[in-house]
MIDREN-172068 format. One record per residue (C-alpha): residue in one letter; z, y, x. Coordinates in Angstrom, 2 decimals. Layout:
<recs>
- a|Z|Y|X
...
</recs>
This chain:
<recs>
- m|184.52|199.45|170.18
- i|185.15|200.54|166.59
- k|183.52|203.86|165.77
- k|184.12|206.32|162.95
- l|181.10|204.98|161.11
- d|182.62|201.48|161.10
- i|185.92|202.84|159.80
- l|184.05|204.69|157.04
- v|182.29|201.52|155.92
- l|185.44|199.43|156.07
- r|187.44|201.96|154.03
- s|184.69|202.08|151.45
- f|184.70|198.28|151.21
- i|188.42|197.37|151.17
- g|189.29|199.12|147.90
- p|186.49|197.63|145.75
- f|186.99|194.20|147.35
- i|190.70|193.97|146.51
- a|190.16|195.29|142.98
- t|187.22|192.99|142.20
- f|188.95|189.95|143.74
- f|192.07|190.19|141.59
- l|190.04|191.14|138.53
- t|187.77|188.12|138.99
- l|190.76|185.87|139.58
- f|192.40|187.17|136.40
- v|189.27|186.49|134.35
- l|188.99|182.93|135.71
- i|192.66|182.25|134.89
- l|192.13|183.50|131.35
- q|189.13|181.20|131.03
- f|191.28|178.22|132.05
- f|194.00|179.05|129.51
- w|191.36|179.59|126.85
- l|190.10|176.04|127.40
- w|193.56|174.42|127.59
- i|195.55|176.60|125.20
- d|195.91|173.76|122.65
- d|197.73|171.63|125.23
- f|200.32|174.33|126.02
- v|201.18|175.77|122.61
- g|204.31|174.43|120.97
- k|205.59|172.60|124.06
- g|208.56|174.94|124.56
- m|207.81|175.48|128.27
- d|210.11|177.84|130.17
- t|208.86|180.93|132.00
- f|209.41|179.49|135.48
- t|207.22|176.45|134.74
- m|204.41|178.62|133.39
- l|204.61|180.89|136.46
- r|204.33|177.83|138.68
- l|201.27|176.74|136.72
- v|199.66|180.18|137.11
- l|200.42|180.18|140.85
- y|198.85|176.77|141.48
- l|195.94|177.61|139.20
- s|195.30|180.87|141.06
- a|195.16|179.02|144.36
- t|192.61|176.52|143.02
- l|190.39|179.33|141.69
- v|190.31|181.36|144.92
- p|187.20|179.55|146.30
- l|185.27|180.61|143.19
- a|186.67|184.15|142.93
- l|186.12|185.08|146.58
- p|182.27|184.83|146.66
- l|181.96|186.84|143.43
- a|184.38|189.48|144.71
- i|182.55|189.98|148.00
- l|179.17|190.08|146.23
- l|180.30|192.72|143.76
- s|182.24|194.81|146.29
- s|179.35|194.83|148.82
- i|176.91|196.01|146.12
- m|179.38|198.71|145.05
- t|180.04|199.86|148.63
- f|176.42|200.26|149.69
- g|175.46|201.53|146.24
- n|178.08|204.30|146.41
- l|176.97|205.30|149.90
- g|173.33|205.38|148.76
- e|174.13|207.35|145.60
- t|175.97|210.06|147.59
- f|173.10|210.20|150.15
- e|175.45|209.13|152.96
- l|173.19|206.17|153.60
- v|170.19|208.49|153.95
- a|172.10|210.71|156.41
- i|173.12|207.70|158.48
- k|169.53|206.42|158.64
- s|168.25|209.90|159.55
- a|170.66|209.87|162.50
- g|168.79|206.87|163.89
- i|171.28|204.20|162.83
- g|169.56|201.18|161.30
- l|170.74|199.17|158.34
- l|171.68|196.14|160.43
- r|173.95|198.25|162.63
- f|175.39|199.82|159.51
- m|176.08|196.36|158.05
- l|177.63|195.04|161.28
- p|181.33|195.76|160.55
- l|181.14|194.28|157.08
- t|179.16|191.31|158.42
- v|182.02|190.62|160.82
- v|184.49|190.93|157.93
- a|182.36|188.56|155.81
- m|182.28|186.00|158.64
- l|186.05|186.30|159.02
- l|186.53|185.85|155.27
- s|184.20|182.86|155.36
- f|186.30|181.24|158.08
- l|189.55|182.01|156.24
- a|188.01|180.61|153.06
- f|187.25|177.33|154.86
- m|190.79|177.13|156.21
- f|192.14|177.86|152.75
- n|189.88|175.25|151.15
- n|190.81|172.67|153.77
- y|194.59|173.08|153.95
- v|195.87|175.04|150.94
- i|193.57|173.82|148.15
- p|194.53|170.11|148.52
- i|198.23|170.97|148.11
- a|197.50|173.35|145.21
- n|195.32|170.71|143.53
- l|198.07|168.12|143.91
- r|200.79|170.35|142.43
- m|198.41|171.64|139.75
- k|197.34|168.13|138.75
- t|200.88|166.78|138.39
- l|202.21|169.86|136.58
- h|199.24|170.01|134.22
- y|199.60|166.29|133.47
- d|203.30|166.72|132.69
- i|202.68|169.68|130.37
- v|199.83|167.97|128.52
- n|201.83|164.77|128.01
- k|205.05|166.52|127.06
- k|205.82|166.15|123.38
- p|206.02|169.31|121.27
- a|209.30|171.16|121.11
- f|211.56|170.44|118.18
- d|210.27|172.44|115.21
- l|211.50|171.27|111.81
- k|209.43|172.69|108.94
- e|210.20|172.72|105.23
- g|208.73|169.90|103.15
- v|207.08|168.16|106.10
- f|208.20|164.99|107.88
- y|208.96|165.60|111.55
- t|208.11|162.39|113.43
- t|207.97|163.48|117.09
- i|211.40|162.03|117.91
- p|210.85|158.27|118.46
- d|212.19|155.99|115.68
- y|213.04|158.88|113.35
- a|211.37|160.79|110.52
- i|213.18|163.89|109.25
- k|212.45|165.99|106.18
- v|214.23|168.97|104.60
- s|213.31|170.88|101.46
- k|214.66|174.24|102.58
- k|215.94|175.94|105.75
- e|218.27|178.93|105.85
- k|219.72|181.07|108.58
- d|222.24|179.52|110.98
- s|220.28|176.21|110.70
- i|221.60|175.38|107.23
- l|219.48|172.66|105.58
- h|219.07|171.49|101.98
- n|218.06|168.05|100.69
- v|218.01|166.31|104.06
- v|216.25|162.92|104.40
- i|216.46|160.96|107.67
- y|214.51|157.71|108.06
- e|215.62|155.58|110.99
- n|213.40|152.70|112.14
- s|215.54|149.67|112.95
- t|215.03|146.06|113.97
- g|216.46|144.85|110.67
- p|214.56|143.93|107.51
- q|214.57|147.53|106.24
- d|214.66|151.00|107.72
- n|217.97|152.83|107.48
- i|217.94|155.93|105.29
- v|220.35|158.86|105.16
- i|220.14|161.32|102.25
- a|222.34|164.41|101.93
- e|222.43|167.45|99.68
- k|223.24|169.85|102.51
- g|223.59|169.88|106.26
- i|223.91|171.90|109.44
- m|221.65|171.28|112.44
- r|222.51|172.21|116.04
- v|221.43|171.25|119.55
- s|223.94|170.27|122.22
- n|224.57|172.58|125.16
- n|222.62|170.37|127.56
- q|219.62|170.27|125.18
- r|219.71|166.47|125.16
- f|221.05|165.72|121.67
- l|220.36|166.96|118.16
- e|223.39|166.90|115.83
- f|223.30|166.89|112.04
- i|226.52|167.59|110.10
- l|225.65|166.28|106.60
- y|227.56|166.81|103.36
- n|227.57|164.93|100.03
- g|225.14|162.14|100.61
- w|224.47|158.45|100.97
- r|223.52|156.09|103.79
- y|221.49|152.98|102.94
- e|221.39|150.04|105.33
- e|220.33|146.40|105.11
- q|221.76|143.95|107.62
- g|220.68|140.45|108.52
- n|217.69|138.50|109.79
- r|214.39|139.55|108.28
- y|213.17|135.92|108.41
- s|215.99|134.59|106.21
- n|217.37|135.35|102.77
- d|220.92|135.83|104.05
- t|220.99|139.63|104.18
- k|223.47|142.31|103.20
- f|222.65|145.63|101.61
- i|225.18|148.36|102.38
- r|225.40|151.67|100.59
- l|227.79|154.20|102.08
- g|228.70|157.42|100.32
- f|230.13|160.29|102.29
- k|231.46|163.78|101.91
- e|230.78|164.59|105.55
- y|228.72|162.59|108.02
- k|227.66|163.31|111.59
- k|224.29|162.02|112.83
- v|223.35|162.41|116.50
- l|219.73|162.02|117.70
- d|218.64|161.61|121.31
- l|216.14|164.30|122.43
- s|215.44|162.85|125.88
- a|211.93|161.85|124.74
- l|211.12|165.56|124.23
- a|212.37|166.60|127.66
- f|210.03|167.74|130.43
- n|209.84|164.87|132.93
- p|208.07|165.93|136.14
- t|205.79|163.38|137.78
- s|206.09|162.63|141.47
- d|203.39|164.13|143.71
- s|202.77|160.71|145.24
- a|200.98|159.61|142.05
- y|197.87|161.63|142.97
- k|198.18|162.19|146.71
- d|195.38|159.74|147.62
- r|192.72|161.26|145.36
- y|189.77|162.95|147.08
- e|190.66|166.40|145.65
- m|194.02|166.27|147.45
- l|192.69|165.55|150.95
- s|191.57|167.69|153.86
- n|188.18|167.27|155.53
- w|189.69|165.19|158.33
- q|191.24|162.81|155.79
- l|188.02|162.80|153.75
- s|185.96|161.81|156.81
- k|188.33|158.87|157.42
- n|187.94|157.79|153.80
- v|184.15|158.03|154.10
- d|184.17|155.71|157.12
- s|186.41|153.16|155.41
- l|184.34|153.24|152.21
- q|181.09|152.77|154.12
- k|182.55|149.77|155.96
- s|183.82|148.36|152.67
- l|180.36|148.68|151.10
- a|178.73|147.03|154.13
- k|180.91|143.96|153.61
- f|179.72|143.47|150.03
- t|176.37|141.91|151.10
- e|178.01|139.42|153.43
- r|180.68|138.49|150.90
- d|178.22|138.08|148.01
- t|175.91|135.93|150.13
- r|178.80|133.68|151.07
- e|180.15|133.37|147.52
- l|176.74|132.82|145.87
- q|175.42|130.32|148.40
- g|176.85|127.39|146.44
- y|174.80|128.29|143.35
- l|171.46|128.53|145.16
- t|170.81|124.77|145.61
- f|168.45|123.14|143.07
- s|167.52|119.52|142.35
- k|164.13|118.55|143.76
- y|163.15|115.74|141.41
- l|159.87|117.15|140.12
- d|156.68|117.90|141.97
- t|156.21|121.64|142.48
- g|152.58|121.28|141.41
- w|153.47|120.01|137.92
- v|151.53|121.86|135.19
- d|152.41|121.81|131.51
- v|149.57|120.71|129.17
- k|149.34|121.74|125.53
- a|148.77|118.96|122.99
- p|145.53|119.03|120.92
- p|145.73|119.88|117.20
- v|146.49|116.97|114.82
- k|143.57|115.69|112.66
- k|144.01|114.49|109.12
- g|144.17|110.74|108.54
- k|145.57|109.85|111.94
- s|149.03|110.09|113.40
- f|149.83|112.34|116.28
- l|150.36|109.44|118.71
- e|146.98|107.90|117.78
- q|145.14|111.11|118.61
- l|146.71|111.49|122.03
- p|144.37|110.73|124.93
- d|145.34|108.01|127.32
- s|146.19|110.59|129.98
- l|148.89|112.09|127.77
- k|150.40|108.87|126.41
- m|153.84|108.52|127.94
- s|155.06|105.38|129.58
- p|158.73|104.59|130.25
- t|158.26|106.12|133.70
- d|156.95|109.34|132.14
- i|159.89|109.44|129.79
- t|162.18|109.19|132.80
- k|160.37|112.11|134.43
- a|160.79|114.20|131.26
- s|164.51|113.48|131.18
- v|164.74|114.49|134.84
- k|162.88|117.69|134.03
- q|165.31|118.53|131.22
- n|168.20|117.82|133.56
- v|166.77|120.25|136.11
- l|166.29|122.92|133.43
- d|169.86|122.49|132.21
- q|171.16|122.75|135.75
- s|169.06|125.86|136.36
- i|170.43|127.54|133.24
- s|173.97|126.62|134.27
- y|173.39|127.98|137.78
- a|171.90|131.21|136.35
- n|174.93|131.74|134.09
- s|177.27|131.07|136.99
- l|175.34|133.49|139.18
- k|175.49|136.17|136.48
- s|179.24|135.81|136.00
- s|179.78|135.80|139.77
- i|177.67|138.92|140.31
- e|179.03|141.04|137.43
- g|182.54|141.39|138.83
- p|181.54|142.40|142.38
- s|178.82|144.70|140.99
- w|181.39|146.74|139.07
- d|183.54|146.94|142.17
- y|180.49|147.93|144.22
- e|179.49|150.70|141.82
- g|183.06|151.98|141.76
- k|183.13|152.14|145.56
- r|179.76|153.92|145.65
- k|180.95|156.50|143.13
- e|184.14|157.08|145.07
- l|182.07|157.51|148.25
- r|179.81|160.07|146.53
- m|182.78|162.05|145.21
- t|184.50|161.98|148.59
- m|181.40|163.23|150.41
- m|180.82|165.82|147.68
- t|184.34|167.22|148.18
- y|183.81|167.21|151.96
- h|180.63|169.31|151.71
- e|182.02|171.51|148.93
- k|184.79|172.85|151.18
- i|182.11|174.00|153.64
- t|179.53|175.29|151.16
- m|182.04|177.40|149.22
- s|183.08|179.12|152.44
- v|179.46|179.64|153.57
- a|178.72|181.09|150.11
- v|180.97|184.05|150.99
- l|178.65|185.05|153.83
- v|175.44|184.28|151.92
- l|176.44|186.37|148.89
- f|177.42|189.25|151.18
- l|173.96|189.10|152.77
- i|172.57|189.42|149.23
- g|174.95|192.16|148.06
- a|174.70|194.51|151.06
- p|170.89|195.02|151.08
- l|170.83|194.94|147.28
- g|173.28|197.84|147.12
- s|171.27|199.86|149.63
- i|168.12|199.30|147.55
- v|169.69|200.00|144.15
- r|171.67|203.07|145.36
- k|173.92|203.03|142.33
- g|177.71|202.95|142.57
- g|180.47|202.42|140.04
- i|180.84|199.38|137.84
- g|177.60|199.65|135.85
- t|174.47|198.57|137.66
- p|176.33|196.74|140.48
- v|178.15|194.54|137.96
- v|174.86|193.59|136.29
- f|173.22|192.51|139.55
- a|176.39|190.78|140.75
- v|176.71|188.80|137.55
- v|173.04|187.76|137.69
- f|173.22|186.42|141.23
- f|176.63|184.85|140.73
- v|175.42|183.06|137.61
- i|172.48|181.72|139.65
- f|174.89|180.54|142.35
- f|177.32|179.06|139.80
- l|174.61|177.18|137.91
- l|172.98|175.81|141.05
- n|176.36|174.71|142.37
- n|177.21|172.95|139.10
- f|173.75|171.38|138.90
- g|174.24|170.05|142.42
- k|177.60|168.54|141.47
- k|176.12|166.98|138.35
- f|173.21|165.49|140.28
- v|175.60|164.02|142.86
- k|177.85|162.51|140.18
- e|174.85|160.98|138.41
- d|173.52|159.63|141.74
- v|170.34|161.71|141.48
- l|170.85|163.57|144.78
- q|172.71|162.77|147.95
- p|176.04|164.65|148.32
- a|174.76|166.86|151.14
- a|171.59|167.84|149.24
- g|173.43|168.51|145.98
- m|176.21|170.64|147.46
- w|173.89|172.69|149.69
- l|171.41|173.31|146.87
- a|172.77|176.77|145.96
- t|172.87|177.90|149.60
- a|169.33|176.65|150.23
- v|168.03|178.67|147.27
- l|170.01|181.89|147.83
- l|169.57|182.19|151.62
- p|165.80|182.93|151.44
- i|166.56|185.52|148.72
- a|169.07|187.16|151.09
- v|166.48|187.29|153.89
- f|163.89|188.77|151.50
- l|166.31|191.51|150.35
- i|167.26|192.38|153.93
- i|163.59|192.78|154.86
- k|163.00|194.99|151.82
- a|166.06|197.10|152.61
- l|164.97|197.57|156.24
- n|161.61|198.88|155.00
- d|163.22|201.21|152.39
- s|161.55|199.26|149.62
- q|161.53|200.65|146.07
- l|162.10|197.20|144.65
- f|164.50|198.38|141.92
- n|163.25|201.95|141.48
- k|162.05|202.37|137.90
- e|159.95|205.43|138.82
- f|157.98|203.28|141.27
- y|157.13|200.78|138.55
- y|156.34|203.61|136.11
- r|153.84|205.16|138.55
- a|152.31|201.77|139.30
- f|151.96|201.03|135.57
- r|150.38|204.43|134.97
- a|147.84|203.89|137.76
- i|146.94|200.46|136.36
- r|146.52|201.94|132.88
- k|144.13|204.62|134.17
- l|142.11|202.00|136.02
- v|141.80|199.90|132.86
- k|140.62|202.93|130.85
- k|137.92|203.70|133.40
- e|136.58|200.15|133.19
- k|136.36|200.36|129.41
- v|134.16|203.52|129.53
- v|130.45|202.46|129.34
- p|128.00|204.98|130.95
- k|125.24|206.31|128.66
- e|121.64|205.38|129.46
- a|119.35|208.19|130.70
- p|116.65|209.31|128.13
- q|113.18|207.99|128.88
- v|110.33|210.56|129.36
- s|107.14|209.59|127.55
</recs>
């Protein structure tokens, strides 16, 4: 049964939570645009496309914004109640901290479950739409922007230059280079012109006045060519702008990537990848078996003997002992030995070339398996982080007893930075194959959960962990103790 105390706590929590969640989400979106602003500027994107991008981006950033929002709002809620002495009044009425935290603990567990459902079903779709839209925007060519005295070469097969632009798109000294398959590029030069874009935005039209068109016709590999010079009073040149258009990519291009799959689909991929890796040993053994047979002409106990140094006055053959002088049979054995060595080198090269290809495939499969398992655990750990950071924020706020956006923001940022760094370190270790996916993705939770238990114990005992007066008194007592130890007692005078 919900009591008035629970309603009081919930009302104190809802406002800061909503405000901090949207504020955190806004900051994360700004960070994304700050990193990718160079890819968006000058592309001529319409408002609807940018709103779609912001919507998909917001959905992908919710798993990161939610833990920070609940951490900050829980510190603010319990800090405000402690600063106004409501927390003291509640404790004096015999209500413990755990009972006081119960309604918000239930809310945190509910948010953790909703976060997992969101990560499992909404995030894959948002990642898919975000990936395709971001790819299309990045690869879209810049919008048409003709500047004075600079060649504009974004339109394929054309280079356009004007010396001066006036209002109503009036141009002066227009030069248009057109790349052709002939021996020379076609050139159009005009003293004046008017530029306009068709109603469907697909064609760029130039109405040119008082100019010349230069063209050379014929085969570039023969001398039989024709040079044509055409003078005109008025000439219309139409350029195709379809290369500058925004061409959306189909969602099916990225639908099989691990970021676009739910946990059920990821678990199926993990099973198939593990079976695929298990077949590598059997396949390699079968394919390499033909290279593992060697000629057995020589005795395995054969030992190489170094020849003695050559003395002056005698030839090398004369100084050889009888045991080392080679007979025709020995020469045959040496030739067999060289044959075996040549075959061994050939087999080793064949083995190397046969192993390199499968090894690259094997490493690619292992990396894909690590990334798939990392994504699987990440969906769970990011939802569990909501509950863990609440268990840090609630006792921390009751210990600090400061509301507002000052002290709570400082503590929230510190713990969130710790969580963020540990989470990124875990991802990096998994990608570099230093840690297993489970260990890397649960690293942040494993570090922060004992801190949460420690803070809860301190809050239950009304610890003065963050009270500066407590540390001031302790420092003053230590200083007095040090002064007493430095005082040396005087020796008593001796009576003669």
